[in-house]
C-alpha positions in Angstrom: -12.4 -52.8 -55.6 -14.6 -50.0 -53.1 -14.4 -46.5 -52.9 -11.6 -44.5 -51.7 -12.3 -41.6 -49.1 -9.0 -39.3 -48.3 -8.9 -36.1 -46.4 -7.4 -33.5 -48.3 -7.1 -30.6 -45.8 -8.9 -27.5 -44.2 -9.0 -24.0 -46.2 -10.2 -20.6 -44.3 -13.9 -19.0 -45.2 -13.4 -16.7 -47.8 -16.2 -14.6 -46.8 -15.0 -11.6 -44.9 -15.8 -11.9 -41.2 -17.9 -15.5 -41.5 -17.2 -17.4 -38.6 -13.2 -17.1 -37.9 -13.6 -20.4 -36.0 -14.5 -22.3 -38.5 -12.7 -23.7 -41.7 -13.8 -25.8 -45.1 -13.4 -29.5 -44.2 -12.6 -31.2 -47.8 -12.5 -35.1 -48.3 -12.1 -36.6 -51.8 -14.2 -39.8 -53.0 -12.7 -42.0 -55.8 -15.3 -44.5 -57.1 -14.3 -47.9 -57.9 -16.0 -47.8 -61.2 -17.7 -45.6 -63.8 -21.2 -46.5 -62.4 -20.9 -46.3 -58.8 -21.4 -43.0 -58.0 -24.1 -41.7 -60.6 -25.4 -38.4 -61.5 -28.4 -37.3 -59.4 -27.4 -39.2 -56.7 -26.6 -37.8 -53.3 -23.6 -38.8 -51.2 -23.2 -38.1 -47.4 -21.1 -38.5 -44.5 -22.4 -39.9 -41.0 -21.0 -37.7 -38.5 -21.7 -37.6 -34.9 -24.3 -35.2 -34.2 -22.0 -33.2 -31.2 -19.7 -32.0 -34.2 -20.7 -28.5 -35.1 -21.4 -28.6 -38.6 -22.7 -25.3 -40.1 -25.5 -24.7 -42.6 -24.2 -24.5 -46.2 -26.7 -22.5 -46.7 -25.5 -19.7 -44.4 -22.2 -19.2 -46.7 -23.6 -18.5 -50.1 -21.3 -18.0 -53.1 -18.5 -20.3 -51.5 -17.8 -22.5 -54.6 -16.7 -25.5 -52.5 -20.1 -25.5 -50.8 -22.1 -25.8 -54.2 -24.7 -28.3 -53.8 -23.8 -29.6 -50.5 -26.7 -30.0 -47.6 -26.8 -30.7 -44.1 -29.5 -33.2 -42.5 -30.0 -33.5 -38.9 -32.3 -35.9 -36.9 -33.1 -35.2 -33.5 -33.9 -38.6 -32.9 -30.7 -39.9 -34.4 -26.9 -39.5 -32.8 -25.8 -39.1 -36.3 -26.0 -36.1 -38.7 -25.6 -36.2 -42.4 -23.6 -33.8 -44.3 -23.2 -34.3 -48.1 -23.8 -33.1 -51.8 -25.7 -34.0 -55.0 -23.8 -35.6 -57.6 -23.6 -33.3 -60.6 -20.8 -35.0 -62.7 -19.7 -38.4 -63.1 -16.2 -39.3 -61.4 -14.4 -38.3 -58.5 -16.3 -36.3 -56.3 -15.1 -33.5 -53.4 -17.3 -33.7 -50.5 -16.7 -30.2 -48.4 -18.6 -28.7 -45.1 -18.2 -25.8 -42.7 -16.9 -27.0 -39.1 -14.8 -26.0 -36.3 -10.9 -25.2 -37.2 -10.0 -27.8 -34.6 -8.8 -31.1 -35.9 -9.7 -34.6 -34.1 -10.7 -37.8 -35.4 -13.9 -39.9 -35.2 -15.8 -42.6 -36.6 -17.5 -41.9 -40.2 -20.2 -43.7 -42.1 -20.5 -43.1 -45.9 -24.0 -43.3 -47.4 -25.9 -42.6 -50.6 -29.5 -42.4 -51.7 -31.4 -41.9 -54.9 -34.1 -39.1 -54.8 -36.7 -40.0 -52.4 -35.1 -42.9 -51.1 -33.2 -43.9 -47.5 -30.0 -43.9 -47.0 -27.6 -46.7 -47.9 -24.1 -47.7 -46.1 -21.3 -47.9 -48.5 -18.2 -50.0 -47.7 -14.8 -47.7 -48.1 -11.2 -47.6 -47.7 -8.9 -44.6 -46.7 -6.1 -45.7 -48.7 -5.5 -47.4 -52.5 -5.7 -51.0 -51.5 -7.0 -50.7 -48.2 -9.6 -52.9 -46.4 -12.9 -51.6 -46.8 -15.3 -51.3 -44.0 -18.7 -49.4 -43.5 -17.0 -47.4 -40.7 -13.5 -45.9 -40.9 -11.7 -43.5 -38.5 -10.9 -40.1 -40.4 -9.2 -36.6 -39.6 -12.5 -34.8 -38.7 -13.5 -31.4 -36.3 -13.3 -31.8 -32.9 -16.7 -32.1 -31.1 -18.6 -29.2 -29.9 -18.7 -25.4 -30.9 -15.3 -23.9 -32.0 -13.1 -22.2 -29.2 -12.3 -18.8 -31.0 -9.4 -16.7 -29.3 -8.9 -14.4 -32.2 -7.0 -14.6 -35.3 -3.7 -16.0 -35.7 -1.1 -13.9 -34.7 0.7 -13.4 -38.2 -2.4 -11.7 -39.1 -1.4 -8.5 -37.5 1.9 -8.1 -39.0 2.1 -4.4 -39.4 -0.1 -3.1 -36.3 1.7 -0.3 -34.7 2.4 -0.4 -31.1 -0.2 1.5 -28.8 2.2 1.7 -26.0 5.8 0.9 -24.9 7.7 0.6 -21.8 11.7 1.0 -21.5 13.9 -0.8 -18.9 17.2 -2.1 -18.4 19.0 -4.8 -16.7 22.6 -3.7 -14.8 25.6 -6.1 -14.6 28.8 -5.1 -13.0 32.0 -6.3 -14.4 34.2 -7.8 -11.9 37.9 -7.6 -12.0 38.9 -3.8 -11.5 39.2 -2.9 -7.8 37.8 0.6 -7.8 39.2 3.1 -5.0 35.7 4.5 -3.7 34.2 0.9 -3.2 37.1 -0.8 -2.2 37.7 1.9 0.7 34.3 1.7 1.6 34.6 -2.1 2.1 37.4 -1.7 4.1 35.8 0.9 6.5 32.9 -2.3 7.0 35.4 -4.9 7.6 35.8 -4.0 11.3 38.7 -5.9 12.9 39.8 -7.4 9.6 40.7 -3.6 8.2 44.4 -3.8 6.6 46.6 -1.0 7.8 47.8 1.6 5.6 45.5 1.1 2.7 44.5 4.4 1.2 43.8 6.4 -1.9 47.3 6.1 -3.1 47.3 2.5 -2.6 45.1 2.5 -5.8 47.7 4.1 -8.2 50.8 2.9 -9.5 52.4 -0.1 -10.8 52.2 -2.0 -7.5 48.4 -1.3 -7.7 48.1 -2.4 -11.3 49.4 -5.9 -10.7 48.1 -6.2 -7.0 51.5 -6.5 -5.6 50.4 -4.0 -3.0 50.3 -5.9 0.3 47.4 -4.3 1.8 45.5 -4.0 -1.2 46.0 -7.8 -1.9 44.7 -8.8 1.6 41.6 -6.8 1.2 40.9 -8.2 -2.3 41.7 -12.0 -1.3 38.8 -11.5 1.2 36.2 -11.3 -1.8 35.2 -14.4 -3.9 35.2 -13.6 -7.7 31.3 -13.4 -7.4 31.6 -10.6 -5.0 34.4 -8.7 -6.6 31.4 -6.9 -8.5 31.0 -4.9 -5.6 34.2 -3.5 -5.7 34.6 -2.9 -9.5 33.6 0.8 -10.4 32.1 -0.2 -14.1 29.0 -2.2 -15.1 27.1 -2.2 -18.5 23.1 -1.4 -18.7 21.6 -3.1 -21.3 18.4 -1.5 -22.2 15.4 -2.8 -23.4 11.9 -1.8 -24.9 8.4 -3.4 -24.2 6.0 -3.1 -26.9 2.5 -3.6 -26.9 0.0 -4.3 -29.7 -3.7 -4.4 -29.8 -4.5 -7.6 -32.0 -8.2 -8.7 -31.9 -11.1 -8.9 -29.8 -13.7 -12.1 -29.2 -16.2 -13.1 -27.1 -15.2 -15.2 -23.8 -16.9 -17.4 -21.8 -20.8 -17.2 -21.0 -20.9 -14.3 -17.7 -24.9 -14.8 -17.7 -27.7 -16.1 -19.2 -31.4 -14.7 -20.2 -34.4 -16.3 -21.7 -37.7 -14.7 -23.0 -41.1 -16.5 -23.3 -42.9 -16.0 -26.6 -44.2 -12.6 -26.6 -42.2 -11.3 -23.6 -40.1 -8.3 -23.1 -37.0 -7.8 -20.4 -35.5 -4.9 -19.7 -31.8 -4.9 -18.8 -31.0 -2.1 -16.9 -27.1 -1.1 -16.7 -26.1 1.6 -13.9 -22.5 2.6 -13.1 -20.8 3.6 -10.1 -17.3 4.6 -9.7 -14.9 3.5 -6.4 -11.6 4.5 -6.0 -9.1 2.4 -4.0 -5.0 3.5 -2.7 -2.7 0.2 -2.0 2.8 -0.9 -1.6 0.9 1.3 -5.4 -2.6 3.0 -6.3 -5.6 1.2 -8.0 -8.3 2.4 -9.8 -11.6 0.1 -9.6 -15.0 0.5 -11.1 -18.2 -1.5 -9.8 -20.8 -2.0 -12.8 -24.2 -3.2 -11.4 -26.6 -4.4 -14.3 -29.3 -5.0 -11.8 -26.9 -6.5 -13.2 -23.8 -6.1 -11.0 -20.7 -5.8 -12.3 -17.4 -5.2 -10.7 -14.2 -4.5 -12.7 -10.8 -2.6 -12.6 -11.0 0.4 -14.9 -7.3 -0.5 -15.7 -7.9 -3.1 -17.8 -4.9 -2.5 -20.3 -1.8 -4.4 -19.5 0.7 -1.7 -20.6 -0.7 0.5 -17.9 -0.8 -2.2 -15.4 3.1 -2.9 -16.1 4.0 0.8 -16.0 2.4 1.1 -12.5 3.9 -2.4 -11.2 7.3 -0.9 -12.6 6.5 2.6 -10.7 6.0 0.7 -7.3 8.5 -2.5 -7.6 11.0 -1.4 -4.9 13.3 -4.0 -6.3 14.0 -2.0 -9.4 16.6 0.7 -10.0 15.4 3.9 -11.4 17.0 6.0 -14.4 15.4 8.4 -17.2 15.8 6.9 -20.5 14.3 9.1 -23.5 12.6 11.4 -20.9 10.8 8.9 -18.9 11.4 7.0 -15.7 12.9 3.5 -16.6 13.2 0.7 -14.5 16.6 -1.0 -14.0 16.7 -5.0 -13.0 20.0 -5.9 -11.0 22.0 -9.0 -12.6 24.7 -10.9 -11.0 27.9 -9.7 -11.5 29.8 -10.9 -14.6 33.2 -11.9 -15.0 33.0 -12.0 -18.9 33.6 -8.6 -20.4 31.8 -9.6 -24.0 28.9 -7.3 -24.6 27.3 -10.0 -26.6 27.2 -12.5 -23.3 25.8 -9.6 -21.2 23.3 -9.0 -23.7 22.2 -12.6 -23.6 22.5 -12.7 -19.8 20.3 -9.7 -19.3 17.7 -10.9 -22.0 17.1 -14.0 -20.0 16.5 -11.7 -16.9 14.5 -9.7 -18.9 12.4 -12.4 -20.2 11.9 -14.2 -16.9 10.8 -10.7 -15.1 8.4 -9.4 -18.0 7.1 -12.5 -18.6 6.1 -13.3 -15.2 5.3 -9.4 -14.5 2.7 -9.2 -17.4 1.1 -12.6 -16.4 1.1 -11.2 -13.2 -0.8 -8.1 -13.8 -3.1 -9.9 -16.5 -4.2 -12.1 -14.0 -4.8 -9.6 -11.6 -6.8 -7.9 -14.1 -8.6 -10.9 -15.0 -9.5 -11.3 -11.1 -11.1 -8.2 -10.8 -13.8 -8.7 -13.2 -16.8 -10.5 -11.6 -20.3 -10.2 -12.9 -23.5 -11.1 -11.6 -26.5 -10.6 -13.7 -30.3 -10.0 -12.7 -33.4 -9.1 -14.6 -35.8 -6.7 -13.9 -39.5 -5.9 -15.3 -39.6 -2.4 -13.8 -38.7 0.5 -15.9 -36.0 3.2 -13.9 -34.5 6.1 -15.6 -31.5 5.7 -12.9 -29.2 3.7 -15.3 -26.8 4.8 -18.0 -27.8 2.5 -20.6 -31.0 0.8 -20.9 -31.5 -2.8 -23.0 -35.2 -3.6 -23.7 -35.0 -7.5 -25.2 -38.4 -8.4 -27.0 -39.6 -12.1 -28.1 -41.4 -11.4 -30.9 -41.7 -15.2 -31.9 -43.8 -18.8 -30.5 -40.4 -20.1 -29.5 -38.7 -19.5 -26.1 -35.6 -17.5 -26.8 -32.1 -18.1 -24.9 -29.8 -15.1 -24.7 -26.0 -15.6 -23.2 -24.1 -12.9 -22.1 -20.6 -13.1 -23.3 -17.9 -10.8 -22.0 -15.9 -9.5 -24.7 -12.0 -10.3 -24.4 -8.8 -8.3 -25.7 -6.1 -10.1 -27.4 -3.1 -8.0 -26.7 0.7 -8.8 -28.1 4.0 -8.0 -26.2 7.4 -8.0 -28.1 10.7 -7.1 -26.4 13.8 -5.6 -28.4 17.1 -4.8 -27.2 17.9 -1.0 -27.9 21.4 -0.5 -26.6 24.2 -1.0 -24.1 25.6 1.6 -22.0 29.3 1.6 -20.0 28.4 2.8 -16.2 30.1 3.6 -13.6 28.9 2.5 -9.8 29.7 3.9 -6.6 28.1 3.5 -3.1 27.0 5.7 -0.2 25.8 5.4 3.5 22.4 6.7 4.3 21.2 8.3 1.1 17.9 9.4 2.4 19.5 11.4 5.5 19.1 14.8 3.6 15.5 14.4 2.3 12.7 16.5 4.0 9.3 15.0 4.9 6.2 16.3 4.4 4.5 17.4 7.8 0.4 16.9 7.7 -0.8 20.0 9.5 -3.6 18.9 11.7 -4.9 21.1 14.4 -6.8 19.2 17.3 -9.6 20.9 18.9 -9.9 21.5 22.5 -12.3 18.9 24.2 -16.0 20.3 24.5 -16.4 20.8 28.3 -19.7 22.8 28.5 -21.5 19.3 29.2 -19.5 19.0 32.4 -20.8 21.1 35.7 -18.1 22.8 37.4 -17.9 21.7 41.3 -19.3 24.1 43.6 -16.4 25.6 45.8 -17.4 25.5 49.6 -16.1 28.8 51.1 -13.6 28.2 54.1 -15.3 28.4 57.7 -15.7 31.8 59.1 -15.9 32.9 62.8 -19.5 32.7 64.1 -20.7 35.7 66.7 -23.8 34.3 68.7 -25.4 36.8 70.9 -26.4 35.6 74.3 -28.1 37.7 77.5 -26.8 37.4 80.9 -28.8 38.7 84.1 -26.6 39.3 86.7 -28.7 39.3 90.1 -28.8 41.3 92.8 -27.8 39.1 95.8 -28.0 40.7 99.1 -27.0 39.1 101.9 -26.2 41.8 104.7 -27.4 45.2 105.7 -30.8 47.3 105.2 -30.5 47.5 101.5 -33.2 45.3 100.6 -34.7 47.6 97.8 -31.5 47.5 95.9 -30.9 51.3 95.6 -27.9 51.5 96.9 -24.4 51.8 94.9 -21.8 49.2 95.8 -18.0 49.0 95.2 -15.4 46.0 96.0 -15.1 45.1 99.5 -11.6 46.1 100.6 -11.1 42.5 102.2 -12.6 40.5 99.3 -12.9 42.0 95.8 -15.7 39.3 95.1 -18.1 40.9 97.5 -19.5 44.6 96.7 -19.9 46.7 100.0 -22.1 49.9 100.9 -21.0 51.8 104.0 -23.6 54.8 103.8 -25.6 53.1 106.9 -23.3 53.7 110.0 -22.7 50.3 112.1 -24.6 48.4 109.3 -22.8 47.8 105.9 -24.7 46.2 103.1 -22.8 43.6 101.2 -23.7 41.8 97.9 -21.9 39.5 95.5 -19.6 40.7 92.9 -18.3 37.7 91.2 -20.4 35.3 89.1 -19.6 32.5 86.6 -22.3 32.1 84.0 -22.9 29.0 81.7 -22.6 29.7 78.1 -24.9 28.1 75.2 -23.6 25.2 73.7 -20.6 25.2 71.6 -21.7 24.8 67.7 -20.2 21.5 66.3 -16.9 22.2 64.6 -16.3 25.6 66.3 -14.2 26.3 69.4 -14.9 29.2 72.0 -12.5 31.7 71.4 -13.6 35.1 72.9 -16.1 37.7 73.9 -16.8 40.3 71.0 -19.1 43.0 73.2 -21.3 43.4 76.2 -24.0 45.7 76.6 -25.4 46.7 79.8 -28.0 48.8 78.2 -26.9 51.9 80.0 -27.2 50.4 83.6 -24.8 52.1 86.6 -22.3 49.2 86.3 -18.7 48.7 85.9 -17.0 45.0 85.5 -14.0 43.1 84.7 -13.8 39.9 82.6 -9.9 40.2 82.1 -8.6 40.3 85.4 -5.6 38.1 85.9 -6.8 35.9 88.4 -9.8 35.1 86.0 -7.7 32.6 84.0 -8.9 32.0 80.6 -12.0 33.5 80.0 -14.4 32.8 78.8 -13.3 29.2 79.6 -13.5 26.8 76.7 -13.3 24.0 78.7 -16.1 24.7 81.1 -18.1 26.8 78.6 -18.4 29.6 81.1 -17.9 33.2 81.3 -16.5 34.9 84.7 -17.9 38.4 85.3 -16.5 40.7 88.6 -18.4 43.9 89.3 -16.3 46.6 90.2 -18.9 49.2 90.7 -22.9 48.7 90.5 -26.3 50.2 91.4 -29.3 48.3 90.6 -31.4 51.0 90.8 -34.4 49.3 92.6 -34.2 46.1 90.1 -33.3 42.8 91.5 -31.3 41.9 88.2 -29.2 43.9 85.8 -28.9 42.4 82.1 -26.0 41.8 80.1 -26.1 41.0 76.0 -22.9 39.6 75.0 -21.8 38.6 71.6 -19.8 35.5 71.6 -17.2 34.7 69.2 -16.7 31.1 68.0 -13.8 30.4 65.5 -13.8 26.8 63.4 -11.5 24.3 64.2 -8.6 23.0 62.3 -10.3 19.5 61.8 -13.5 21.6 60.3 -11.5 23.4 57.8 -9.8 20.2 57.1 -13.2 18.5 56.4 -14.0 21.6 54.0 -11.0 21.5 52.1 -11.5 17.5 51.9 -15.0 18.1 50.3 -13.5 20.7 47.8 -10.6 18.4 46.9 -13.0 15.5 46.3 -15.4 17.6 44.3 -12.3 19.2 42.2 -10.8 15.4 41.6 -14.1 14.3 40.2 -14.3 17.1 37.9 -10.7 16.5 36.6 -11.5 12.9 36.3 -14.2 14.0 33.9 -12.2 16.3 32.1 -9.5 13.8 31.9 -11.8 11.2 30.3 -12.8 13.7 27.7 -9.2 14.5 27.2 -8.4 11.0 26.7 -11.2 10.7 24.4 -10.4 13.5 22.6 -6.7 12.5 22.1 -7.5 9.0 20.8 -10.2 10.3 18.5 -7.4 12.9 17.3 -4.7 9.9 16.8 -7.3 8.0 15.1 -8.5 10.7 12.8 -4.5 11.5 12.2 -3.9 7.8 11.3 -7.0 7.9 9.0 -5.7 10.9 7.3 -2.2 9.7 7.0 -3.2 6.6 5.7 -5.6 7.9 2.9 -2.4 10.5 2.0 -2.3 10.4 -1.9 1.5 9.6 -2.9 3.4 12.5 -4.9 4.2 11.7 -8.6 6.9 8.9 -8.7 8.7 11.0 -11.1 8.9 13.9 -8.6 10.0 11.6 -5.6 12.8 9.8 -8.0 14.2 13.0 -9.3 14.6 14.4 -5.8 16.3 11.2 -4.7 18.6 11.2 -7.6 19.8 14.7 -7.1 20.2 13.9 -3.6 22.6 11.1 -4.8 24.4 13.1 -7.2 25.1 15.9 -4.3 26.4 13.2 -2.4 28.7 11.8 -5.3 30.1 15.8 -6.1 30.5 16.4 -2.2 32.3 12.8 -2.0 34.8 13.0 -4.7 35.8 16.9 -4.0 36.4 17.7 -7.5 38.5 20.8 -7.3 37.5 24.1 -5.1 34.5 24.7 -7.1 31.5 22.2 -6.8 29.7 23.7 -9.8 32.9 23.1 -12.0 33.0 19.2 -10.7 29.5 18.7 -11.3 29.9 20.2 -15.1 33.1 17.9 -15.6 31.0 14.6 -14.5 28.0 15.5 -16.8 30.2 16.1 -19.7 31.0 12.3 -19.6 28.3 10.7 -17.6 24.6 10.9 -18.2 23.5 12.3 -15.0 20.0 12.5 -15.8 20.0 9.0 -16.6 21.6 7.9 -13.5 19.8 4.9 -11.6 20.5 3.9 -8.0 19.9 0.6 -6.1 19.0 0.9 -2.1 19.7 -1.5 0.6 16.9 -1.9 3.4 18.1 -1.1 6.9 17.8 -4.8 8.3 21.4 -4.6 7.9 23.9 -1.6 8.8 27.7 -1.9 8.8 29.4 -1.8 12.0 26.3 -2.1 14.4 24.9 -5.0 16.4 21.2 -5.7 16.3 19.8 -5.2 19.8 16.0 -6.3 21.0 13.6 -3.1 22.0 13.1 -2.2 25.7 11.2 -0.2 27.5 13.1 3.1 26.4 13.1 2.5 22.8 11.5 4.6 20.3 10.1 4.1 17.1 11.6 6.8 13.9 8.0 8.5 14.9 6.7 7.8 18.3 3.1 8.9 19.0 3.2 12.3 20.7 2.1 12.6 24.3 -1.2 14.7 24.8 0.2 18.5 25.1 -1.7 20.7 27.6 0.6 24.0 27.5 2.6 24.2 24.0 5.8 25.7 23.9 5.6 29.4 22.5 8.5 29.1 20.9 6.7 26.2 18.7 3.7 27.1 17.3 2.9 24.3 15.8 4.1 21.7 18.4 1.7 18.8 18.6 -0.3 19.7 15.1 1.9 18.4 12.8 2.2 14.5 11.8 5.7 13.3 9.7 5.0 9.9 9.2 2.9 6.9 10.6 3.2 6.8 14.1 4.8 4.1 16.0 4.5 3.0 19.9 6.6 0.9 22.3 4.9 -1.5 24.0 5.0 -4.7 26.1 3.7 -8.3 25.6 4.3 -11.3 27.6 5.8 -14.6 26.4 6.3 -17.8 28.2 9.8 -18.7 28.5 11.1 -22.2 28.3 10.1 -22.9 31.8 6.7 -21.6 31.2 7.1 -18.2 33.1 5.9 -15.0 31.4 8.6 -12.8 30.1 8.1 -8.9 29.1 8.8 -8.6 25.4 9.3 -4.8 24.2 8.2 -3.9 20.6 8.0 -0.9 18.8 4.6 -1.3 17.0 2.6 0.8 14.8 -0.8 2.0 15.0 -3.7 1.1 13.1 -7.7 1.6 13.3 -10.4 -0.4 11.6 -10.6 2.7 9.4 -6.8 3.1 8.3 -5.5 1.5 5.1 -2.9 -1.4 5.5 0.5 -0.1 7.0 3.1 0.7 4.5 6.1 -1.6 4.1 8.6 -1.3 6.7 6.1 -0.4 9.5 7.1 -3.7 11.4 10.7 -2.8 10.8 10.5 0.6 12.7 10.8 2.6 9.4 10.5 6.3 9.0 7.6 6.3 6.7 7.1 9.3 4.6 2.8 9.9 4.8 3.2 11.2 0.8 6.1 8.9 -0.4 5.7 5.4 -2.1 7.3 2.3 -1.0 10.6 3.4 -2.9 11.0 6.6 -1.0 10.4 4.8 2.3 13.1 2.4 1.4 15.5 5.1 0.1 15.0 7.1 3.6 15.3 3.8 5.8 18.5 2.5 3.3 21.9 1.9 5.3 23.2 2.4 1.6 22.8 3.3 -1.8 24.3 2.1 -5.3 24.8 4.7 -7.8 25.0 3.8 -11.5 25.7 6.5 -13.7 25.7 5.7 -17.5 28.4 7.0 -19.6 27.4 9.6 -22.6 27.2 7.6 -26.1 30.5 8.4 -27.9 32.5 9.1 -24.5 33.1 5.4 -23.5 36.9 5.9 -23.9 37.2 9.0 -22.1 35.1 7.8 -19.3 37.6 4.9 -19.0 40.5 7.6 -18.5 38.6 9.7 -16.3 37.8 6.6 -13.8 41.2 5.7 -14.1 42.2 8.7 -12.1 39.2 8.7 -9.9 39.1 5.3 -9.2 42.7 4.3 -9.6 44.2 1.5 -11.3 44.0 -1.4 -9.0 44.2 -5.0 -10.9 43.9 -3.2 -14.3 47.3 -4.9 -15.2 46.2 -8.5 -14.6 45.7 -10.8 -17.4 42.0 -10.9 -18.2 40.5 -14.3 -17.0 39.3 -15.6 -20.4 35.5 -16.9 -20.1 33.8 -19.2 -22.3 31.9 -17.3 -25.1 34.4 -14.5 -25.0 35.8 -13.2 -28.5 39.2 -14.8 -29.2 40.8 -11.6 -29.2 40.4 -11.2 -25.4 42.8 -13.9 -24.8 46.2 -13.1 -23.3 45.1 -9.4 -22.7 44.9 -7.3 -19.8 42.0 -6.2 -17.8 42.6 -2.7 -19.1 43.1 -3.6 -22.9 40.0 -5.8 -22.6 37.9 -2.8 -21.1 39.3 -0.6 -23.8 38.0 -3.0 -26.4 34.7 -2.9 -24.6 34.5 0.9 -24.5 35.6 1.1 -28.4 33.1 -1.1 -29.4 30.1 0.6 -27.5 31.5 3.8 -28.6 31.3 2.8 -32.0 27.5 1.0 -31.9 26.3 3.7 -29.6 27.2 6.3 -32.2 25.9 4.1 -35.2 22.9 5.7 -36.6 22.0 2.3 -38.2 21.2 1.3 -34.7 19.6 3.9 -33.7 17.2 3.6 -36.4 16.5 -0.1 -35.4 15.6 0.6 -32.3 12.9 2.8 -34.1 11.9 0.5 -36.6 9.0 -0.8 -34.9 7.3 2.5 -35.0 7.6 2.8 -38.9 6.9 -1.2 -40.0 4.8 -2.0 -37.1 4.4 -5.6 -35.5 6.9 -8.5 -37.3 5.7 -11.7 -36.0 8.6 -13.6 -34.1 8.7 -17.2 -35.2 9.0 -19.6 -32.1 8.1 -16.6 -29.5 11.5 -16.4 -28.4 15.3 -16.3 -29.5 18.7 -15.4 -28.3 19.0 -11.7 -27.9 21.2 -10.3 -30.6 22.0 -6.4 -30.2 19.1 -4.2 -31.4 16.5 -7.0 -32.2 13.6 -8.2 -31.1 13.9 -11.4 -29.1 10.8 -12.3 -27.1 7.0 -12.3 -28.0 4.0 -13.8 -26.3 0.3 -12.9 -26.2 -2.1 -11.8 -23.1 -5.8 -12.1 -23.0 -7.5 -9.6 -21.1 -11.2 -8.9 -20.3 -13.2 -5.8 -21.1 -16.2 -4.0 -19.4 -18.3 -4.8 -22.5 -20.9 -7.6 -22.5 -22.6 -9.1 -25.8 -25.9 -11.0 -25.8 -25.7 -14.0 -28.1 -28.6 -16.0 -28.9 -28.1 -19.7 -28.4 -30.3 -22.9 -28.9 -30.3 -26.1 -26.4 -31.2 -29.4 -27.0 -34.6 -30.1 -25.0 -33.9 -33.8 -24.6 -29.7 -33.6 -23.9 -29.8 -30.1 -22.8 -26.5 -29.4 -25.0 -26.4 -26.2 -26.8 -26.9 -26.6 -30.6 
């Protein structure tokens, strides 16, 4: 017979807070005979040295560890954990090790005091084959991986946050007048003639015997008939968030300190704000040490923000808060149990994916780089001084603190709802105009051109000497007076000497000075004879043009002269020269060239100022903070409700019609879904052309604003668009122009909002959902019925929406209650309304939705179960990093490098 060793199990450590990742491992050793295990001997297991067995001296007061010991030999691959035999018979050997279980080869040894270990053969079962080495259940190799306490340990924990949302599911089978007539308007050439509001009432409508109504309904498949139905169900769910536990994660850094050394770890904090299709706040922490982390490290906040910016959700106000509503496929089954199960599956898929997404985003936002410094600085918010007072090298791991957050989902109710469609829901919403006055460009650095004056007349003085040219008679001394000769006016004559007349020359043609360049000889302004006794003419008809601009001469004819004894007579004349047309044109051209050069410089400054203004506006627009989502959703909800009241035309007083609707339907909890504008009824999509414009084209520079529009060019209503051409090669390799409506960006702008490439109108202080609402081709509004008014709502809807198909036999679906079989659509709808009216007014159901706030967290076995009304049906755990880092002292094997 041989010793028998059996594994008896693991038990938690009784000491509070003592190594949560460890447990007590116990083994039973049965001797083969009375003297095989003697009092005073030591017995031990030989385990691999890589198993993280804890020193029992660290757990005083634990009964299972009394008289136990741990013996390690750095030169051996084995470690020995055992106990001193204090009583004969069966022995229990216990030790503390990681809780995770594996298998390994185990030796069994014993020794008397002061002697070496001796290996013992043993079996693992009674009658089994004994051997010196056996494979037994044992702790895993390495330190324990601790990720917090088990989930059941947190039973009773109250939620620290919650989020309400829902799933809307249309009920196919009833053809409502509002939606069906709208579908008729969008069917183009297939529009049935004669279909009107009256077609939806009466016996023929109840059984679809109306030909026009039947023709339209037959064009829609069963799944698409949910579009025509006026009713649906909204299943509401609440997501709870529980704070479970914290633990230290993987190492994020390392410090080592030599004996007697001191290291200062300085942590400085700066804050940086980031605005993205939804707003994220980030924080950078440097530890000279440098840490970059997102301050929003809570999955509850991240889920709320994700819901607020998810454009795929409808929005409702439930319990005073905005609740996102997911849209499920239309259901042919009217069973509330079926819709709850279907909605719970949709909810599980989306919320689990969503929280995993935001959790992974939070995890990715943490990045740590550690750096030790030896200088003392006061620029940090926190400073840590680590000193090694031992004679050994000390190592520290810097490990990030992790959070364990539990998430549960609970069904909190089902609401009967009315659905109706509207075209262009955002048409009546106003946009915020950003006022930005662009200053005029600074022209002081430009020197205005010097304008040359027009060319003026020139007056040039010139002296002519009229000579005394005597050719007959005795008057050689030029003392006689002469008058024109009767026979020749170009000759002067004096007849005072009888028989011997004196004659002189009376006609002269004098050359003038050269004509100045760019001028023409025009006239003689004046002639000064300095008091001489002379008379003359320069304007006689026979003289022609005088002065002569061709010959550049002046003709003078004396008509009376007395030279008074002088041989010549001075004439001081003033000649008038006028600029030529060519000279004036040259001056005009010089002035025009100077003005053009100046204007080009001004235009360059204006273009630069315009470009900078557009860049600055784009930067302002892209950095504009969005308005609170709650305000935007409230405006959209009011717009949709206003369209609904106007469309129904309930009575002459719209206020009365509005109150009638509010009595039955919870308008404040109205939700809506919008369709992007890539599809619009009865329109043809065409490619942009040179004349195409976006919703908000960039304005042209304005030099003279219209006085009637004082803010013309000074406001910005949306993200600028710009029509531009790009050349693309056609199949033949030829460049073909392609026009596109592009959007403008700069290196400083944030990424353009959703829809910019589609030419959407962008509200600069709106979010993605508002922009989608503004550009939507249509919206579907869903109005939940007030609890307790479900039957009244069906009666009211029958008057508003008609009775089409209500008299048909209900198509029984798998999973429906047996009582639905053989009933009409109307009868089944009334049974659904009766059941909802009863459950929605039952105070026990209301208390069930609030139970978690009284009893706290109730662990869900298996993590998921098919949803039942008003029950928790889904549960999971998220691990989130924090901005806290803890220093943990560690030791390493100097030979193997492994952590001890």
